[in-house]
C-alpha positions in Angstrom: -49.6 -48.1 33.3 -49.0 -48.1 29.5 -45.5 -49.1 28.5 -43.4 -48.9 25.4 -44.1 -52.6 24.9 -47.8 -51.9 25.0 -47.5 -49.2 22.3 -45.3 -51.5 20.1 -48.0 -54.3 20.4 -50.7 -51.9 19.2 -48.7 -50.7 16.3 -47.5 -54.1 15.2 -51.0 -55.3 15.3 -52.1 -52.4 13.1 -49.0 -52.5 10.9 -47.7 -56.1 10.9 -43.9 -56.2 10.5 -44.3 -59.2 8.1 -45.8 -56.8 5.6 -42.6 -54.8 5.4 -40.4 -55.1 2.3 -37.3 -57.3 2.8 -34.9 -54.3 2.5 -36.8 -52.3 5.1 -36.0 -51.6 8.8 -39.1 -51.3 11.0 -39.9 -51.7 14.6 -38.4 -50.4 17.9 -35.2 -48.5 17.1 -34.3 -47.4 20.7 -36.1 -47.4 24.1 -36.8 -49.7 27.0 -39.9 -51.8 26.4 -40.6 -51.8 30.1 -40.6 -48.0 30.4 -43.8 -46.1 31.1 -45.3 -44.0 28.2 -47.8 -41.1 28.8 -47.0 -38.8 25.8 -46.4 -39.9 22.2 -45.5 -37.9 19.1 -46.5 -39.2 15.7 -44.6 -37.9 12.7 -43.3 -38.8 9.2 -39.6 -38.1 9.8 -37.5 -38.8 12.8 -35.2 -35.8 12.4 -33.8 -33.0 14.6 -37.0 -31.0 14.4 -39.3 -33.8 15.6 -36.8 -35.0 18.2 -36.8 -31.4 19.5 -40.6 -31.5 19.5 -41.0 -34.7 21.5 -38.4 -33.5 24.1 -40.1 -30.1 24.4 -43.4 -31.8 25.2 -41.7 -34.2 27.7 -42.7 -37.1 25.5 -41.5 -40.6 26.0 -41.9 -41.9 22.5 -41.8 -41.0 18.8 -43.8 -43.0 16.3 -42.4 -42.3 12.9 -43.1 -43.5 9.4 -39.6 -43.2 7.9 -36.8 -45.4 9.4 -33.9 -43.6 11.1 -31.4 -46.4 10.4 -32.4 -47.9 7.1 -29.0 -48.9 5.7 -26.3 -51.0 7.3 -25.1 -49.3 10.5 -21.9 -50.2 12.3 -22.1 -47.5 15.0 -24.1 -44.6 16.3 -21.6 -42.1 17.7 -23.1 -39.0 19.0 -20.9 -37.0 16.6 -22.8 -38.3 13.6 -26.2 -36.8 12.6 -28.3 -39.9 13.2 -26.2 -41.1 16.1 -26.7 -37.8 17.7 -30.5 -38.2 17.5 -30.3 -41.7 19.1 -28.1 -40.3 21.9 -30.5 -37.4 22.5 -33.5 -39.8 22.7 -31.7 -42.3 24.9 -30.5 -39.6 27.3 -34.1 -38.3 27.6 -35.6 -41.7 28.1 -37.6 -41.5 24.9 -38.2 -44.4 22.6 -38.4 -44.4 18.8 -40.6 -46.8 16.8 -40.8 -46.8 13.0 -43.6 -48.3 10.7 -42.6 -47.9 7.1 -43.5 -50.2 4.2 -45.5 -52.3 6.7 -47.7 -49.2 7.2 -47.7 -48.7 3.4 -49.1 -52.2 2.8 -51.4 -52.5 5.9 -55.2 -52.2 5.7 -55.8 -49.5 6.5 -52.4 -47.9 5.8 -50.6 -44.9 4.4 -52.4 -44.8 1.1 -55.8 -45.2 2.7 -55.1 -42.1 4.8 -54.0 -40.3 1.7 -57.2 -41.3 -0.2 -59.4 -40.3 2.7 -57.8 -36.9 2.9 -58.6 -36.3 -0.8 -62.3 -37.3 -0.4 -61.8 -40.6 -2.2 -63.5 -43.9 -1.5 -61.1 -46.8 -1.6 -62.1 -49.9 -3.6 -58.9 -52.0 -3.3 -55.1 -52.1 -3.3 -53.1 -51.0 -6.3 -50.4 -53.7 -6.0 -52.3 -56.3 -4.0 -50.6 -58.9 -1.8 -51.9 -62.5 -2.2 -54.6 -61.9 0.4 -56.1 -59.3 -2.0 -56.7 -56.9 0.9 -53.3 -55.6 1.8 -50.6 -54.2 -0.5 -49.0 -51.0 -1.8 -51.2 -48.2 -3.0 -54.9 -47.9 -3.4 -57.5 -47.7 -6.2 -60.2 -45.2 -5.3 -63.1 -43.2 -6.7 -64.4 -39.6 -6.5 -68.0 -39.1 -5.7 -68.4 -37.5 -9.1 -66.1 -36.8 -12.1 -64.3 -33.5 -12.2 -61.7 -31.9 -14.5 -58.0 -32.6 -13.8 -57.4 -28.9 -13.1 -60.1 -29.0 -10.4 -58.8 -32.3 -9.0 -55.3 -30.8 -8.6 -56.9 -28.0 -6.6 -58.6 -30.6 -4.5 -55.2 -32.3 -3.8 -53.4 -29.0 -3.0 -56.2 -27.9 -0.6 -56.3 -31.3 1.2 -52.5 -31.7 1.8 -50.2 -29.6 3.9 -48.5 -26.8 1.9 -44.9 -27.4 0.7 -42.4 -25.4 -1.3 -42.8 -27.8 -4.2 -46.6 -27.6 -4.2 -48.7 -29.9 -6.4 -48.1 -30.4 -10.1 -49.9 -32.5 -12.7 -49.2 -33.9 -16.2 -52.1 -34.4 -18.6 -55.0 -32.5 -20.2 -56.4 -30.0 -17.7 -59.9 -30.7 -19.0 -59.7 -34.5 -18.7 -62.5 -35.9 -16.5 -61.2 -37.6 -13.4 -63.4 -40.2 -11.5 -61.1 -43.2 -10.7 -57.8 -42.5 -9.0 -54.8 -44.6 -7.9 -52.9 -43.2 -4.9 -49.6 -44.3 -3.5 -48.0 -42.4 -0.6 -44.3 -41.8 -0.9 -42.2 -42.4 -4.0 -44.5 -44.1 -6.5 -43.1 -44.1 -10.0 -42.4 -47.8 -9.6 -46.2 -48.3 -9.8 -46.9 -46.4 -13.0 -47.6 -49.6 -14.9 -49.8 -50.8 -12.1 -51.8 -47.6 -12.3 -52.1 -48.0 -16.1 -53.3 -51.6 -15.8 -55.9 -50.5 -13.2 -57.4 -48.2 -15.9 -57.7 -45.2 -13.6 -58.1 -41.7 -14.8 -55.3 -40.2 -12.5 -52.5 -41.4 -10.4 -51.4 -39.4 -7.3 -48.0 -40.1 -5.8 -44.7 -38.4 -4.9 -41.2 -38.1 -6.3 -42.1 -38.6 -10.0 -39.0 -38.4 -12.1 -38.8 -36.8 -15.6 -38.0 -39.8 -17.7 -40.5 -42.3 -16.2 -43.2 -39.6 -16.3 -42.5 -38.7 -19.8 -42.4 -42.3 -21.0 -45.6 -43.0 -19.2 -47.5 -40.1 -20.8 -46.3 -41.2 -24.3 -48.7 -44.1 -24.3 -52.4 -43.7 -25.2 -55.1 -43.9 -22.6 -52.8 -43.7 -19.6 -53.7 -42.0 -16.4 -52.9 -38.3 -15.8 -50.2 -37.8 -13.2 -50.4 -35.7 -10.0 -47.1 -35.3 -8.2 -47.0 -34.1 -4.6 -44.2 -33.7 -2.0 -43.1 -37.0 -0.4 -43.7 -35.8 3.1 -47.1 -34.3 2.3 -48.3 -37.5 0.8 -47.5 -39.5 3.9 -48.5 -36.9 6.6 -52.2 -38.0 6.6 -51.0 -41.3 8.0 -49.9 -39.7 11.2 -53.5 -39.0 12.2 -54.5 -42.6 11.3 -51.8 -44.0 13.5 -52.6 -41.6 16.3 -56.3 -42.5 16.2 -55.5 -46.2 16.5 -53.3 -45.5 19.5 -56.0 -43.4 21.2 -58.7 -46.0 20.5 -56.8 -49.1 21.6 -55.0 -47.5 24.6 -58.2 -46.0 25.8 -56.9 -42.5 26.5 -54.1 -43.7 28.8 -51.6 -41.8 26.7 -51.6 -38.3 25.1 -51.0 -38.7 21.4 -49.9 -35.7 19.4 -49.5 -35.4 15.6 -46.6 -33.3 14.6 -47.4 -30.4 12.4 -43.8 -29.4 11.8 -43.0 -29.5 8.1 -40.1 -31.8 7.6 -40.2 -31.7 3.8 -36.5 -30.9 2.9 -37.4 -28.3 0.3 -37.8 -24.8 1.7 -37.7 -22.4 -1.2 -39.5 -22.3 -4.6 -39.6 -19.9 -7.5 -41.6 -19.9 -10.7 -39.9 -18.0 -13.5 -42.0 -15.1 -14.9 
């Protein structure tokens, strides 16, 4: 019998909690470690849609990337949005486990999954930890150089579609061979990507001013901006594969395909 505790052990081995940033909230959010688990849902966001999904499949556990309760919490009344989710899970006997910045920094982690989905070969971390192996982001390479406009098509084809799509900043004809990637919000690592000397940097949530200031310098990497959810979704299959492998098929692990990106409508002026 596989228990919640068994699943937590596997996940904390793959994504050690000590790799999490000091401000983060990772680990088991709710659930009885002794309870049996036979069906697990892996997703990016623990939101109403994915809670619906795990309960519809009679699942006993959600493994999510984003924390449900990140900031200080003094109560989880069922009348509040997040408290309501906790109550629904508890009533159904379903656990919730979150691996956030520890999954970002792990080897392999979120950015490895993103790089793999884009057909890139990882050569090292973008912001390495002292061990030189783990850390935020990855530096990677394409098999052969290609124009930025073709590389953007590669990214758009590889990642799930979102209303925001994929956008890039830089000369469309620029040849791209080396690439830095960072799943999730990554404009805090623009300088790291520049120091790495890569041709392009793929991340999410790039803001106007940091992007503009970045591009004002000579020789800096082109920018490819994708939806936050889409950049982290490839990690779900990575985590699911680890669970399937270590637990030896004793649990049914499903990757959610429900789009939980908050943006739902887009329009490009003619």
